[in-house]
N, C-alpha and C positions, 0 to 999 in steps of 0.2 A: 591328366586331363582336367582335373579340378583347377590346376594352376592356370591353364589356358582360359578357362571360364572366368577366373578371377581377374586375369589381365585384361580380357575383353571388357569386363565390367568396369575396371579402372579407367580404361581409355574412353569408354562411352560416357562415363560421368565427367571426365575431364573435358571432353569436347563439348558436351551439353552445357557445362558450367561456363566454358569460354564463350559460347554463343550467347548465353543469357546475361552474364555479368562479366563483360570483357575488361572492366576496370578493376575487378577484384584481384588482389595480388597472389593469394595462395588459397588452395582448396585442400582440405584434409579429408582423406578417404581411408578409414581404418589405419590411422597413424602413418599414412603416406602423404607427403606434401608435394604438390605439383606446382611449379612456377608457371603462371599463366602467360608468360611471354613466349611459349613454344620452345624454349631452350633448356628446359629442365632435364638434368642428366637422368633422373629417375624415369621421367616420361620416355626419353629416348631409349633407355635401357628396356623398359617394358615393351615398347614397340618392337625393338630389335629381337627380344626374346620371343615375342609372339610370332614374328615373321619366321624366325629360325624354327620354332616348333611346328608351324604350318608347313614349312618346307620339308622338315624331317618326317612329319606325320601328316600326309595329305588327308587322312580321315578326319583330322581335327577341323577341316573346313566345313565338314558336314554338321558342325555344331550350330550353325546359324538357325535352322528351323527349331532346334531345341531351345536356343536362347530366346527366340521370338515367342514360342509357346510359354516359356518360363516367365516372361514378362506379361504376356497377354492374359494368361489364365487368372492370376490373382487380381489383376486390374479389372478384368471383365466381371468377375464375381463381386468385387467391391462396388463397381458402378451399378450392377444389377440390384444389389442390396440397398444401395443409396436411393435408387429409383423407386424401389418398393416402399422404402420408408417415407420418401417425399410424397408419394401417391397416397399412402395411408393417412399421414397427418394432414395433407392438404384436402383430401376429398372423402375421408372416412374409410371404413373397412371394405365397403362394397366397391370402392374405386379400384381395388387391386384386381378385381375380376372383370372390369369393363373391357369392351372390345374396340375401343377407339384408337388403340395403338400408343397410348401414353405410357403404359407399363411395358417396358421393353424386355423381352425374354433374354436369359443369359447367353443363349446361342448367338443372338444378334450382337450383343456386346462383344463376345469373343471374336466373331467374324470381323466386326468393325475395327478391332485392334490388330488382328493377325494380318488381314489383307493389306492395309496400308503399310504396315511394317515390312511385309514381304516385297511390296512394290517399291518402297523407298530403298531397301537393300539392293534389289535388282537394278534400280536406277543408278545407284552409286557404283555398283560393280561394272555396269556397262557404260559408265561415263555420261549417262544421260542427265544425271543430277549431281550437283555439288552438295556439300553437307547442309548448307542453309536451305537449298531447294528441297532436299529430302526431309528436313525437319518440318518446313511449312507444308510440303506435300503430304506428310503423314496426317496433319490436322485437317487438310482439305479432304483427303480420302476418308478419314474417320467420320467427319460430318456427313459426307455424301453416302457412305456405306450404312451408317446408323439410320439415316433417314429412309433410304430406299435402295434395294439391290438394283433397281432399274437405273438409278443414278450411278451406282458403282459400275455397271456395265458400260454406260456412256463414258465414264472417266477412264476406265481401262482401255476402251477402244481408242480414245484420244491419245492417251499416254503411250501405249504400246506401238500403235501405228506411226505416230509422229516421231517417236524415238528411232524406229527402224528406218523411216524415210530420211531422217536427218543424215544418216550415214550413206545414203544412196548417192553415188558419184561425188563423194566428198571432195576429191581433188579438183574437180571442175568448179565446185562452189567456192573453194578456197581462193581461186584465182579472181573471183569477182566480188567477194565479200570481205571487207576489211576486218570485221568482227567475227569471222568464222571460228567456231570451236569444235574440235573433234568430238563427235558423239552428241553434241548439243550442250552438255554441261550446264543445264539450266539452274539458275540461282533462285533465291526466294522471290526476287523481283519478277522473273518470268512466270513462276508458279502463281504469284498473286495476280499478274496481268491476265493470265489465261484462265485461272480457276477461281478467282475471287468472287466474281458475280454469281457463278453457279453455286458456290459455297454459301453465300449470303441468302440466296433464294431457297436453298435446301434447308438452311437453318430456320427460315421463316415457315417453311412447309412443316418442319418438325414441331415448331411451337404451335402452329395453328391446327394441324391435322394429325399430329402424332407420327409414329414411324410405321412403315409398312408399304406394300406395293398396292397401288390403286389403279384401276383403269381410268382413262380420260372420259369424263362425263361432265360437261359444262352445265347441264341442267340440274343434276342432283348433287354434284360435288364440285362447285365452281372454283372455289379458292384452291383446293388441292390440284385440280386440273390446270388452273392458270399457272401456279407455281411450278408444277411438274414440267409444263411446256417451256417455262422460262429457263429452267435448268437445262433442258434439252437444247433450247436455242443458243444459250451461252456456250455450251460445250461443242455443239455442232459448228457454230461459228468459228471457234478456235481451231477445230480440226480441219475445217474447210480452208481456212487461211494458211494453216501449216502445210497442208497438202499442196496448195497452190504455190507456196514459196519453195518447198523442197523438191517438187516435181516439175512445176511449170518453168522454173529457171534453167533446168538442165535437159528437158525433153523438148524436142522440136527445134527447127532451125530459124523460125521467124523471130525477129527482134521484137521486144515488147513495145507497146505504144502507151503514152501517157493518157490516163483515163479522162483527164479534163480537156486536153487539147488534141489528142490523137496523134501527136508527133512521135516519131520513133526515138526511143531512148535506150541507153545501154542496159544490159541485163543486171538486175539487182537494184534498179532505180525505184525509190519509194513511189508508189502510185502507178508503176508500169504494169500492164496486164497483157496477157496473150490469150488466144482462144483455148490453147491447151491448159493454161493456168486456171481459167474460169471453169473449164470442164472438171479439173481436179478438185477445185473448191466445191463444186456441186457434188462430186463423188464422195469427197471427205465428209460432207454434212450428211449425205445419204447413209453412209456406213454407220454413223452415230445414231441416226434415226432408226435404222434397222435394228441396231443392238437394243435400243429402248423398246421397240415393238416386240422383238422376240422375248425379251425379259418379262414383259407384261404377260405374254401368252404363257410363259413357263411358270411364273410365280403367282399370278392371280388365279383364284379359284374359278373353275370352269362355269359354275352356276352364276357367279358374279359377272363374268365376261358375257355370258349369254344374255343377261339383262342390261348390258351396257351398249352404248353406241359402238360402231366399228372402230377398231384401233389402228387399222392400216394407214390412216392419214399421218400417223407418227413418222413414217418413213419420209413422206413428202414435207412434213414440217422440218425435219432435219435437212432435207435438200434445200429448202427455202433459206434456212438459217445459214447454211454453208455458202451458198452462192451470193445471197444479198449481203451477208456479213463480209465476204471478200470484197465486194464492190464498195461498201462503206469504208472498209479499211483502206482501199486504194484511193478513194477520194480524199480521205484525211491525210494519207501519206503524200499525195501529190500536192496538197495545198499547205499543210501545217508542218511538214517534215522537210528539212533541207536535204537535197541530194546534189552531190557534186562528184566529178570524176577526177581522181588523183592521176594526173598524167604520168607520174613516175611509176606507179604500181599497176595502173589500169583498173583499180578497185573503185567501187562507188562508196563514198563516205558521207557522213551526216553533219559535217562541219566545214565551214569556209576556211580558207587559208592559202598560203603561197603554193602555187602549183596545182590548185584545185579549180577545175572548170565547172562553173555553175550549170546545173541541169534544170532543177525545178524546186518549188516550195520555199517556205521560210522556216527558220529554226525556232519553232515554238514547242513542238512535241517531239519526243523520241519514239522509237518503235514500241517500247513497253507501254507508254501512255496511249498510243494509238490502239494497241491490242485491248487494253482495259476499257477504253471508251467504246470500242466496237462490240465487245461482249456485253456491256451494259445496254447498248442500243438493241442488240438482238435478243437479249434476255427479256426486254420489255416489249419488243415488237412482235416476236414470234407467237406468244400466247394470244395477243390481240388479233392477229391475222387468223390464227387457227380457230379462235372462237367464232369469227365471222364466217368461216368456210367449212367448219366441221359438219359432216353429214348427220 
């Protein structure tokens, strides 16, 4: 069993090194040299031995939780001690005991490491993430979890539901989408496009207000409330757009219409919308808003909640971000993304060429750029609208 752990460790270090420094020729791990071209005989032998061991001993697959904890425990304690030391030297001895959330307890460090690791491992196993997407997804999850468990709930709602829906009627999607990938297989680009804005706002939240769960209160806690709703807006927008894309394109018989001209277009056209798709974008955003609302009710002290404004508008803030974000995404897609129909395959493509019939848009942005811009817009717009309408 120790041999299996060691081999997993070697492979993990090898893959991480290859991602971080792809130009490095060799990596030495306990006197083992791995050629970073992916053709090393030692690397192939290690993978083969590990696969054989897993096949012969299925219980070895259960080592994953142990390995995650083995990594997370020392790291979380190290980070906690470092946080205490920084707080002590920066603010004096009394700063260790303040209640502003800047001194983070070891349990939060541990959960912030274990949860993203588990999600990343699950994503790779289900083909929802490739290695680069899992690595960046870990850092996104770490920041969001460390900052607030409410943000974690929103992220998990988005990731789990979108991963499940990507596989819904996959054969039908394959026939209309040139870039369809089984299970989603999101890379670091997709993770950054959908989670980058939320991560940035969460990081600003942590720097400004510390870590912890707070109710929305624009009067007494304006900045934390604004940033919290920004995170909600960005993630609800991403979830709403994903639900619209994954469900709206395969449910219902009506052909989509271009949002700018209302002309009928083939399924999969950038900027094409249907009534069903708009409904699913509203529903996807609502689910994220509901997860934020329920997490606030669960994690925030009841006396604090009693002295705060009502929190139910969080659900409607998520609905707003999901629906409006999908509309913004569609407008950008219809105007700044090229859509053409490949007459040979019948798939909608994003590039001009021979045998491609023009549908709409110009080739300025791709789908990832549109997603990133949309999350930025909704991350900034949602808290502003919520502040105006919050009871």
